N, CA, C and O atoms as CSV, one atom per row, in Angstrom:
chain,resi,resn,atom,element,x,y,z
A,1,UNK,N,N,61.392,-48.491,-17.657
A,1,UNK,CA,C,60.762,-48.836,-16.394
A,1,UNK,C,C,59.788,-47.718,-16.024
A,1,UNK,O,O,60.096,-46.543,-16.227
A,2,UNK,N,N,58.621,-48.066,-15.485
A,2,UNK,CA,C,57.604,-47.093,-15.127
A,2,UNK,C,C,57.939,-46.331,-13.855
A,2,UNK,O,O,58.884,-46.649,-13.133
A,3,UNK,N,N,57.132,-45.322,-13.614
A,3,UNK,CA,C,57.316,-44.496,-12.421
A,3,UNK,C,C,57.023,-45.315,-11.163
A,3,UNK,O,O,56.132,-46.164,-11.158
A,4,UNK,N,N,57.764,-45.057,-10.127
A,4,UNK,CA,C,57.589,-45.754,-8.858
A,4,UNK,C,C,56.198,-45.495,-8.290
A,4,UNK,O,O,55.666,-44.391,-8.406
A,5,UNK,N,N,55.621,-46.511,-7.683
A,5,UNK,CA,C,54.320,-46.400,-7.031
A,5,UNK,C,C,54.446,-46.446,-5.506
A,5,UNK,O,O,53.446,-46.545,-4.795
A,6,UNK,N,N,55.688,-46.374,-5.015
A,6,UNK,CA,C,55.917,-46.390,-3.571
A,6,UNK,C,C,55.342,-45.134,-2.932
A,6,UNK,O,O,55.296,-44.076,-3.560
A,7,UNK,N,N,54.904,-45.251,-1.686
A,7,UNK,CA,C,54.339,-44.121,-0.949
A,7,UNK,C,C,55.312,-42.942,-0.944
A,7,UNK,O,O,54.901,-41.800,-1.152
A,8,UNK,N,N,56.586,-43.209,-0.709
A,8,UNK,CA,C,57.578,-42.131,-0.605
A,8,UNK,C,C,57.773,-41.389,-1.918
A,8,UNK,O,O,58.271,-40.263,-1.920
A,9,UNK,N,N,57.387,-42.002,-3.039
A,9,UNK,CA,C,57.592,-41.408,-4.357
A,9,UNK,C,C,56.322,-40.831,-4.975
A,9,UNK,O,O,56.350,-40.361,-6.113
A,10,UNK,N,N,55.209,-40.859,-4.243
A,10,UNK,CA,C,53.928,-40.418,-4.799
A,10,UNK,C,C,53.203,-39.478,-3.842
A,10,UNK,O,O,53.445,-39.483,-2.634
A,11,UNK,N,N,52.319,-38.681,-4.404
A,11,UNK,CA,C,51.439,-37.851,-3.585
A,11,UNK,C,C,50.141,-38.620,-3.359
A,11,UNK,O,O,49.886,-39.629,-4.017
A,12,UNK,N,N,49.333,-38.143,-2.434
A,12,UNK,CA,C,48.042,-38.783,-2.172
A,12,UNK,C,C,47.197,-38.816,-3.447
A,12,UNK,O,O,46.564,-39.829,-3.745
A,13,UNK,N,N,47.185,-37.725,-4.191
A,13,UNK,CA,C,46.414,-37.647,-5.432
A,13,UNK,C,C,46.897,-38.662,-6.456
A,13,UNK,O,O,46.091,-39.270,-7.161
A,14,UNK,N,N,48.212,-38.847,-6.542
A,14,UNK,CA,C,48.756,-39.859,-7.452
A,14,UNK,C,C,48.339,-41.256,-7.019
A,14,UNK,O,O,48.007,-42.097,-7.855
A,15,UNK,N,N,48.356,-41.504,-5.707
A,15,UNK,CA,C,47.956,-42.825,-5.215
A,15,UNK,C,C,46.482,-43.096,-5.508
A,15,UNK,O,O,46.118,-44.226,-5.835
A,16,UNK,N,N,45.638,-42.085,-5.397
A,16,UNK,CA,C,44.222,-42.253,-5.748
A,16,UNK,C,C,44.109,-42.639,-7.221
A,16,UNK,O,O,43.368,-43.560,-7.566
A,17,UNK,N,N,44.833,-41.945,-8.082
A,17,UNK,CA,C,44.791,-42.255,-9.518
A,17,UNK,C,C,45.329,-43.655,-9.804
A,17,UNK,O,O,44.808,-44.355,-10.672
A,18,UNK,N,N,46.362,-44.062,-9.085
A,18,UNK,CA,C,46.924,-45.405,-9.272
A,18,UNK,C,C,45.871,-46.463,-8.941
A,18,UNK,O,O,45.681,-47.411,-9.702
A,19,UNK,N,N,45.192,-46.302,-7.816
A,19,UNK,CA,C,44.164,-47.269,-7.415
A,19,UNK,C,C,42.994,-47.233,-8.392
A,19,UNK,O,O,42.499,-48.281,-8.807
A,20,UNK,N,N,42.551,-46.039,-8.757
A,20,UNK,CA,C,41.436,-45.928,-9.708
A,20,UNK,C,C,41.783,-46.597,-11.029
A,20,UNK,O,O,40.967,-47.324,-11.596
A,21,UNK,N,N,42.975,-46.354,-11.511
A,21,UNK,CA,C,43.405,-46.942,-12.771
A,21,UNK,C,C,43.461,-48.468,-12.680
A,21,UNK,O,O,43.028,-49.169,-13.594
A,22,UNK,N,N,43.991,-48.965,-11.586
A,22,UNK,CA,C,44.103,-50.416,-11.409
A,22,UNK,C,C,42.733,-51.078,-11.340
A,22,UNK,O,O,42.562,-52.213,-11.785
A,23,UNK,N,N,41.763,-50.371,-10.783
A,23,UNK,CA,C,40.416,-50.918,-10.668
A,23,UNK,C,C,39.519,-50.455,-11.819
A,23,UNK,O,O,38.310,-50.685,-11.799
A,24,UNK,N,N,40.122,-49.794,-12.835
A,24,UNK,CA,C,39.431,-49.335,-14.042
A,24,UNK,C,C,38.333,-48.333,-13.758
A,24,UNK,O,O,37.273,-48.378,-14.382
A,25,UNK,N,N,38.578,-47.415,-12.811
A,25,UNK,CA,C,37.606,-46.360,-12.530
A,25,UNK,C,C,38.038,-45.026,-13.102
A,25,UNK,O,O,37.219,-44.113,-13.212
A,26,UNK,N,N,39.290,-44.889,-13.466
A,26,UNK,CA,C,39.875,-43.608,-13.817
A,26,UNK,C,C,39.153,-42.789,-14.860
A,26,UNK,O,O,39.214,-41.561,-14.811
A,27,UNK,N,N,38.471,-43.414,-15.802
A,27,UNK,CA,C,37.864,-42.671,-16.900
A,27,UNK,C,C,36.668,-41.831,-16.505
A,27,UNK,O,O,36.454,-40.765,-17.083
A,28,UNK,N,N,35.883,-42.276,-15.538
A,28,UNK,CA,C,34.654,-41.547,-15.250
A,28,UNK,C,C,34.552,-41.067,-13.813
A,28,UNK,O,O,33.450,-40.817,-13.325
A,29,UNK,N,N,35.663,-40.937,-13.136
A,29,UNK,CA,C,35.648,-40.497,-11.745
A,29,UNK,C,C,36.474,-39.224,-11.631
A,29,UNK,O,O,37.690,-39.254,-11.817
A,30,UNK,N,N,35.822,-38.103,-11.325
A,30,UNK,CA,C,36.507,-36.820,-11.324
A,30,UNK,C,C,37.268,-36.501,-10.053
A,30,UNK,O,O,38.069,-35.567,-10.046
A,31,UNK,N,N,37.054,-37.215,-9.016
A,31,UNK,CA,C,37.767,-36.936,-7.775
A,31,UNK,C,C,37.160,-37.745,-6.657
A,31,UNK,O,O,35.939,-37.833,-6.523
A,32,UNK,N,N,38.007,-38.325,-5.872
A,32,UNK,CA,C,37.538,-39.176,-4.795
A,32,UNK,C,C,38.121,-38.652,-3.500
A,32,UNK,O,O,39.340,-38.547,-3.360
A,33,UNK,N,N,37.254,-38.322,-2.550
A,33,UNK,CA,C,37.755,-37.829,-1.274
A,33,UNK,C,C,38.159,-38.974,-0.367
A,33,UNK,O,O,38.978,-38.788,0.533
A,34,UNK,N,N,37.611,-40.137,-0.584
A,34,UNK,CA,C,37.956,-41.316,0.196
A,34,UNK,C,C,37.256,-42.523,-0.365
A,34,UNK,O,O,36.132,-42.413,-0.857
A,35,UNK,N,N,37.882,-43.654,-0.305
A,35,UNK,CA,C,37.275,-44.882,-0.788
A,35,UNK,C,C,36.827,-45.665,0.429
A,35,UNK,O,O,37.612,-45.905,1.346
A,36,UNK,N,N,35.564,-46.061,0.435
A,36,UNK,CA,C,35.045,-46.560,1.699
A,36,UNK,C,C,34.356,-47.916,1.670
A,36,UNK,O,O,33.954,-48.399,2.728
A,37,UNK,N,N,34.199,-48.547,0.529
A,37,UNK,CA,C,33.458,-49.804,0.566
A,37,UNK,C,C,34.067,-50.855,-0.348
A,37,UNK,O,O,34.771,-50.532,-1.305
A,38,UNK,N,N,33.787,-52.116,-0.040
A,38,UNK,CA,C,34.189,-53.217,-0.891
A,38,UNK,C,C,35.677,-53.310,-1.113
A,38,UNK,O,O,36.481,-53.026,-0.225
A,39,UNK,N,N,36.027,-53.716,-2.321
A,39,UNK,CA,C,37.421,-53.923,-2.695
A,39,UNK,C,C,38.221,-52.629,-2.561
A,39,UNK,O,O,39.381,-52.655,-2.151
A,40,UNK,N,N,37.604,-51.498,-2.905
A,40,UNK,CA,C,38.319,-50.227,-2.856
A,40,UNK,C,C,38.791,-49.858,-1.459
A,40,UNK,O,O,39.833,-49.219,-1.313
A,41,UNK,N,N,38.046,-50.247,-0.428
A,41,UNK,CA,C,38.424,-49.929,0.957
A,41,UNK,C,C,39.741,-50.595,1.353
A,41,UNK,O,O,40.445,-50.094,2.230
A,42,UNK,N,N,40.078,-51.708,0.724
A,42,UNK,CA,C,41.321,-52.385,1.077
A,42,UNK,C,C,42.542,-51.556,0.690
A,42,UNK,O,O,43.631,-51.782,1.218
A,43,UNK,N,N,42.378,-50.603,-0.224
A,43,UNK,CA,C,43.486,-49.764,-0.657
A,43,UNK,C,C,43.554,-48.418,0.060
A,43,UNK,O,O,44.448,-47.621,-0.224
A,44,UNK,N,N,42.640,-48.149,0.971
A,44,UNK,CA,C,42.636,-46.873,1.685
A,44,UNK,C,C,43.939,-46.619,2.453
A,44,UNK,O,O,44.429,-45.490,2.439
A,45,UNK,N,N,44.526,-47.636,3.131
A,45,UNK,CA,C,45.804,-47.387,3.813
A,45,UNK,C,C,46.923,-46.959,2.848
A,45,UNK,O,O,47.791,-46.171,3.222
A,46,UNK,N,N,46.905,-47.470,1.622
A,46,UNK,CA,C,47.883,-47.048,0.616
A,46,UNK,C,C,47.624,-45.596,0.223
A,46,UNK,O,O,48.551,-44.787,0.175
A,47,UNK,N,N,46.382,-45.272,-0.054
A,47,UNK,CA,C,46.034,-43.902,-0.432
A,47,UNK,C,C,46.425,-42.923,0.660
A,47,UNK,O,O,46.903,-41.825,0.375
A,48,UNK,N,N,46.222,-43.320,1.913
A,48,UNK,CA,C,46.544,-42.457,3.045
A,48,UNK,C,C,48.040,-42.430,3.364
A,48,UNK,O,O,48.469,-41.685,4.245
A,49,UNK,N,N,48.837,-43.236,2.656
A,49,UNK,CA,C,50.281,-43.248,2.863
A,49,UNK,C,C,50.718,-44.051,4.071
A,49,UNK,O,O,51.846,-43.900,4.539
A,50,UNK,N,N,49.843,-44.903,4.582
A,50,UNK,CA,C,50.142,-45.692,5.786
A,50,UNK,C,C,50.759,-47.046,5.471
A,50,UNK,O,O,51.389,-47.654,6.336
A,51,UNK,N,N,50.587,-47.524,4.247
A,51,UNK,CA,C,50.991,-48.872,3.881
A,51,UNK,C,C,51.306,-48.887,2.387
A,51,UNK,O,O,50.665,-48.175,1.614
A,52,UNK,N,N,52.274,-49.681,1.979
A,52,UNK,CA,C,52.578,-49.816,0.556
A,52,UNK,C,C,51.488,-50.637,-0.133
A,52,UNK,O,O,50.782,-51.412,0.511
A,53,UNK,N,N,51.362,-50.461,-1.418
A,53,UNK,CA,C,50.372,-51.178,-2.206
A,53,UNK,C,C,50.529,-52.689,-2.057
A,53,UNK,O,O,49.544,-53.410,-1.896
A,54,UNK,N,N,51.764,-53.160,-2.109
A,54,UNK,CA,C,52.018,-54.603,-1.970
A,54,UNK,C,C,51.603,-55.112,-0.591
A,54,UNK,O,O,51.139,-56.244,-0.460
A,55,UNK,N,N,51.768,-54.279,0.434
A,55,UNK,CA,C,51.366,-54.674,1.786
A,55,UNK,C,C,49.846,-54.795,1.884
A,55,UNK,O,O,49.337,-55.699,2.546
A,56,UNK,N,N,49.128,-53.896,1.234
A,56,UNK,CA,C,47.660,-53.988,1.213
A,56,UNK,C,C,47.224,-55.284,0.540
A,56,UNK,O,O,46.329,-55.974,1.025
A,57,UNK,N,N,47.862,-55.606,-0.576
A,57,UNK,CA,C,47.520,-56.835,-1.294
A,57,UNK,C,C,47.818,-58.069,-0.458
A,57,UNK,O,O,47.006,-58.992,-0.398
A,58,UNK,N,N,48.987,-58.091,0.191
A,58,UNK,CA,C,49.355,-59.252,1.014
A,58,UNK,C,C,48.426,-59.395,2.213
A,58,UNK,O,O,48.000,-60.503,2.537
A,59,UNK,N,N,48.110,-58.286,2.874
A,59,UNK,CA,C,47.239,-58.332,4.040
A,59,UNK,C,C,45.865,-58.889,3.675
A,59,UNK,O,O,45.304,-59.702,4.410
A,60,UNK,N,N,45.336,-58.455,2.558
A,60,UNK,CA,C,44.012,-58.900,2.165
A,60,UNK,C,C,44.023,-60.305,1.581
A,60,UNK,O,O,43.037,-61.030,1.720
A,61,UNK,N,N,45.101,-60.705,0.935
A,61,UNK,CA,C,45.220,-62.082,0.443
A,61,UNK,C,C,45.287,-63.051,1.615
A,61,UNK,O,O,44.741,-64.152,1.543
A,62,UNK,N,N,45.951,-62.650,2.687
A,62,UNK,CA,C,46.079,-63.518,3.862
A,62,UNK,C,C,44.717,-63.799,4.491
A,62,UNK,O,O,44.520,-64.863,5.079
A,63,UNK,N,N,43.786,-62.871,4.378
A,63,UNK,CA,C,42.445,-63.070,4.926
A,63,UNK,C,C,41.645,-64.070,4.105
A,63,UNK,O,O,40.677,-64.648,4.601
A,64,UNK,N,N,42.036,-64.276,2.865
A,64,UNK,CA,C,41.282,-65.107,1.932
A,64,UNK,C,C,41.532,-66.598,2.126
A,64,UNK,O,O,40.625,-67.409,1.939
A,65,UNK,N,N,42.739,-66.958,2.497
A,65,UNK,CA,C,43.126,-68.355,2.541
A,65,UNK,C,C,42.972,-68.955,3.928
A,65,UNK,O,O,43.188,-68.281,4.935
A,66,UNK,N,N,42.591,-70.242,3.974
A,66,UNK,CA,C,42.499,-70.974,5.225
A,66,UNK,C,C,43.914,-71.321,5.656
A,66,UNK,O,O,44.691,-71.870,4.876
A,67,UNK,N,N,44.247,-70.999,6.900
A,67,UNK,CA,C,45.606,-71.208,7.374
A,67,UNK,C,C,45.828,-72.584,8.006
A,67,UNK,O,O,46.949,-73.092,7.989
A,68,UNK,N,N,44.788,-73.186,8.558
A,68,UNK,CA,C,44.932,-74.503,9.159
A,68,UNK,C,C,43.575,-75.181,9.222
A,68,UNK,O,O,42.551,-74.559,8.940
A,69,UNK,N,N,43.564,-76.455,9.590
A,69,UNK,CA,C,42.304,-77.186,9.707
A,69,UNK,C,C,41.411,-76.595,10.790
A,69,UNK,O,O,40.188,-76.721,10.729
A,70,UNK,N,N,42.027,-75.943,11.791
A,70,UNK,CA,C,41.229,-75.306,12.847
A,70,UNK,C,C,40.307,-74.237,12.277
A,70,UNK,O,O,39.221,-73.998,12.805
A,71,UNK,N,N,40.744,-73.595,11.197
A,71,UNK,CA,C,39.993,-72.496,10.613
A,71,UNK,C,C,38.855,-72.959,9.695
A,71,UNK,O,O,38.010,-72.157,9.297
A,72,UNK,N,N,38.836,-74.241,9.365
A,72,UNK,CA,C,37.782,-74.750,8.485
A,72,UNK,C,C,36.489,-74.929,9.276
A,72,UNK,O,O,36.518,-75.354,10.431
A,73,UNK,N,N,35.363,-74.608,8.657
A,73,UNK,CA,C,34.090,-74.854,9.327
A,73,UNK,C,C,33.866,-76.355,9.471
A,73,UNK,O,O,34.195,-77.118,8.563
A,74,UNK,N,N,33.321,-76.778,10.583
A,74,UNK,CA,C,33.098,-78.209,10.770
A,74,UNK,C,C,31.686,-78.548,10.317
A,74,UNK,O,O,30.733,-78.500,11.094
A,75,UNK,N,N,31.579,-78.891,9.042
A,75,UNK,CA,C,30.278,-79.219,8.455
A,75,UNK,C,C,30.087,-80.716,8.353
A,75,UNK,O,O,28.977,-81.200,8.134
A,76,UNK,N,N,31.189,-81.454,8.513
A,76,UNK,CA,C,31.105,-82.889,8.361
A,76,UNK,C,C,31.165,-83.315,6.910
A,76,UNK,O,O,31.218,-84.509,6.615
A,77,UNK,N,N,31.156,-82.363,6.005
A,77,UNK,CA,C,31.183,-82.664,4.594
A,77,UNK,C,C,32.615,-82.704,4.088
A,77,UNK,O,O,33.537,-82.202,4.730
A,78,UNK,N,N,32.773,-83.297,2.954
A,78,UNK,CA,C,34.073,-83.319,2.280
A,78,UNK,C,C,34.489,-81.885,1.972
A,78,UNK,O,O,33.640,-81.037,1.696
A,79,UNK,N,N,35.781,-81.613,2.019
A,79,UNK,CA,C,36.236,-80.246,1.747
A,79,UNK,C,C,35.962,-79.829,0.307
A,79,UNK,O,O,36.000,-78.640,-0.009
A,80,UNK,N,N,35.686,-80.793,-0.568
A,80,UNK,CA,C,35.369,-80.466,-1.955
A,80,UNK,C,C,33.902,-80.076,-2.099
A,80,UNK,O,O,33.466,-79.723,-3.195
A,81,UNK,N,N,33.138,-80.133,-1.021
A,81,UNK,CA,C,31.744,-79.718,-1.064
A,81,UNK,C,C,30.767,-80.821,-1.434
A,81,UNK,O,O,29.601,-80.541,-1.711
A,82,UNK,N,N,31.221,-82.073,-1.446
A,82,UNK,CA,C,30.325,-83.180,-1.807
A,82,UNK,C,C,29.665,-83.751,-0.578
A,82,UNK,O,O,28.876,-84.690,-0.680
């Protein structure tokens, strides 16, 4: 079994490496003081030790999906885009 990736079991530097590795940046990035844009920004709370990695993923996945018909744009078109 691999090493734990939980906040309580890692340092900030380890969490940065975990995120970089997962996003395939680890090979050419010598040090990151903070991740601030795009997909990488969603992992900043994990890097800062405020949220577990799984919580970051769940929080951002929840933003992706439509939760009810109220949330759908009213275009009058079929939901399949036809």
